[in-house]
C-alpha positions, 0 to 999 in steps of 0.5 A: 779225688775226694776221700769217698772215691779214694776209699773205693780203691782201698776196699774190695768193693765195686763202687757205683762210680760213674762220670756225668758231664753237664750234657752228653756230646749228642742231642740226647738229653742228659740224666738231668734233662730227661723228663721224669716219666722216662728215667734214664737207664744207666748201666753200672760199671764193670766190677774191678778185679777183687780177690775173694776167698783166695781166688784172684779174678781177672779183669776184662782187659786181662781176659782179653789179653789172655784170649789174644795170647792163645788162651780160651775165648774171651768170656761173655757177660753171661759167662762172667756172671756164671763165674761170679755166681759160682764164687758166691755159692762157694763162699756162702758154703765155706764162710757163710753169708755174713763174712766180708768176702761173701759180701764182696762177692755178692756186691760184685755179682749184683754189679755184673747183673746191673751191667747186663741189664738184669735190673731186678736181679741186681736189686735183689743181690744189692739188698741182700749185700746191704742187709749182710753188711749192716749186720757185719760192719754196722750202718755207718761203716764205709763198706756198708755205705758203698753198697748202699750207694750201689743199691741206690743206683740200682733202684734208679736204674730199675725205675724205682726213684722213691726207693732210691731216695730212701737210700740217698737220704741216709747217704746224704745225712752221713756224708754231711755229718762226716765231710760237710755240705760242700764236699763233692760226695755230699753234693753228689748225694744231694743231687741224686736225692733231688733227682729222685724226689723230682721223679717220684713227684715230691717236687717241693722237696726236689726244689729245696735240695737242688737249690741247696746243691747249687749253693754248695757245688764248686764245679761250673759244669755241675752247677749248670746240670743242677740248674737244669734239674731245678728248671725241670722241677719248677716246670713240673710244678707249673712254675714256668717263669722260675723254670725259664729263669734257670734255663736262661742262666744256663744258656748264658753260662754255656754261651760264654764257655762253649759258644752259641753254636755248640750242641750243648748250648743249642739244646738249652736254647731249644728247651727255653723255646719249648718252656715258653710254649708250655707257658703259653707265651707264644710270641716269646716262644717264636722269637726264641725258637727262631733265633735258636733255629738260625744259629743251628742252621749256621752250625749244622756241620755236626750230625747231632746239630743237624738232628736238633735243627730238624726238631727246632724247625718242627717246634718253631712251626708249632709255635707259629701255629700257636701264635696264629701265624699260619703262613710262616708255619706252613713255610717250615712244613 
């Protein structure tokens, strides 16, 4: 575990930590694979139990256990949010807004709002918590940076990549200064900054940060994820050859690591075929999509692979049509 993640355990704050693999286990695109026009909606995690104002809150597991032993019914998300709201109001009245316990309570309430999908309310509370943390702890205090990261995630979740990028820029600068460019938390901040730049249309800046993150990252899976993001940025810029080169590197790596019939490998193989189609390279699109389709047919025991096979069939028919091979296209329709 990195220093940054260990730090979350030492504070009373709920950090926006989450696990992201290079791809999901389904045919649904990963965050890096989502097109910029459709930002992923990712719920923030449940707040860890935090003692504020002398009151120890129960975790969800503890609440369920209490319910199983004959206690009150397990609280709904709305009940949990109402409880956190009451805690925050009490602390504001007793201690004021610029007190560590109040800041912690506001952060946890914002996290609960985000988990419930109340994105605007989450953003508002994280913004207040950050402003108060800066006043109490200063800009460079670890607690301030944890809340800043939560706010950055909330902005992304609310579809505000330009606002999120401002927070990731500050986080990247501070982490690079403290831990160095190759630290996993620095790489994480750089990757999120690249994603936000891409989604807000700052494509050259996104490419530069993706390339730097690829140089610094240690994990093979994360490097693949970064290459997928870099490919998307190149593709949006009309640099199709560069986009295809990145996808081909990921495809080769996944074939070695997972096998050619694995869903995550096939998803990238499909993307290469679509990239050839976008680039107007119809013969290469047909060849690539036909090969991916054949592999998928032989690996269709997985329901997700079967769904991907249908999309490959459709796109292969479109590629045949674009190449003027109408009889072969009609045979697939």
